[in-house]
N, C-alpha and C positions, 0 to 999 in steps of 0.2 A: 591616526595615532596608533603605533604598534602596541602600546600598553593596553588600549581598549580592545584591540583584536585578540591579544593574548589572554586577557581576562575573559572575554566572551568564549573563546575556545575552551578554556579551563572549565567554565560553567557548563558548557554543552557536553563535556565529557563526563560530568557527574550525573548520576541518576536523580531525577526529580524526587523531592521528599514525599510527594503525594502518590508516586507510582510504587506498585509492588515490586520488590526486587527478585522475586522468584521467577525462574525460567519455566516455560511450558514444557510438558513432556513431549518427547519425540516418539513417533512421527506426528507432525502437525498436519491437520487436514483443512480443506477448503473446497470451494466450488463456486459455481455461478449462482445468480439470483433465483432461478427457477428450480435448481437442484438437478438438472439433467446431466451436468458435468461435475464430477468430484475428483479431487486429487489429494496426494499426500506428499510431504517433503520429509526426508529422513535426517536432514541436518539443519542447523540454524541458518537463517539468511546471512549472507556475507556482509550486508550493509542495508540500511534503510534510508532512503533519500526522497526528496521531492524533486520532480522534474516539471519545469514550466515551459517546455518547448511547445510550439503550436499544435503538434500532433497530440501530445498528452492533454493539452487544454481542451481540444475538440473532443477527444475520446472520453474525457472525464466530465465534461460540461462544467469545469471549474478552472481556477487560475493555475492549478497544478495537479499532478497525479502523485500518489504515494507508492513508490516502487521499491523492490528489493531483489537484488541478484541472488539466485539460488543455484547451487551446483546442479547441472543437468543430470548427472548420474544419481543424484539423490531425489529427483522429482519423478513422480509416477502418476499417470492418469488411472483412476480407479473405475470410473464410470463415464460413459459417453465419449464423444469424439469432437474435440474442438475444431472449429472451422478456422481457416487461415486466410489472411489478406496480405498479399505481398506488395510492399511499397518502399519508397525511399524516404528516410527520415530527413528532417530539416538540415541536419549536418551532412547529408549526402550518403549515409550508410544504408545499404539494403536491409530491410527489416521485414519479418513476418509477424503480424499481430494475430494472436490466437484469441478466439471469442466463442461464446455459446451461440450456435445457429438458431436456437429456440428463443432465448430472451435477449440476446445481444450483449451480455456482460463481457467486458474485456477481461481476460484472465492473465495472459502473459505475452511477452514478446521474445523473439529470437533475432539476434543481430548477426549478420555475416561477420566473420572474423572473430567471433566469440562463441564457438560451439560448446565450450565447457560450462557456460551459464545460460540461464534464462532470466528475464526480468519479470518477476511475478508482481501482480497488483496486490499490495498489502491488504486492501480492504476485502479481498476474496477469502482470506483466512478465517476459519471458524473462531479462533481464539483471540481475535483482535480486541473484543470487548473485555477480555480478562487481562489486558495489558501484557499480552504475549510479546509485544515488541515495544521498544521505547519510542515515544512520539517525539519527532524533532521539535526543537524550540520554535515557537511562532505558529505551530499548528494547534489550534484550539479544538478541544473535544467537549462535546456536550456532557452534562451530568448523566444523562440517560446512558450514553455510550460507556462512560467510565464505570457505571454500576451494572453493566451487563445487558442492557436492552439491545435486541438485535433487529427488531422490526419497527418500521415507522420512522419518520423524520422529525427530530426534535433538536435541531442544531441551535445552540445559544447564539444570540447576536448581542453585540454591545452597542448601545445607543450613545450619542454624544453627551447626554445628560447623566451618564453613569449608571442607568438602570439596565437590567437585562430583560430580554424578551425571548420568545420562541419564534424561530423562522417558520414561515408558512409555505 
């Protein structure tokens, strides 16, 4: 039904009432889990999207990865040197996946034919816990993450009886 699709698109284009509406300051910084690699971006991401291709599923250990295209000219490595793994994406496009050689954190990807952008993993930004980026509909965030906790895993789960628990 087109009315349903139009209503959903309209709801998705509005900010959530529970999210802060302030934008983070630029440049935004981020890095790998162990801190060996640090980067900054001087402009806001062009988009925030979930990807559920088999590569992103395997690399994230989840059903999807949260990615964001960033202008290559506004991206800068501050510390360390990411390693690269050259492969072909499920769609047949040559891709270089960049990651930390120490801890293995996936940081960003470069696609042939798109030299003007990189696809940065949104979870590597330092400001994610402060709602620097809008979270797409359907992506649940734990209360700890919404309130600024950066370490440890405390993802909320929803049980069929309606109660909440903490994933272990």
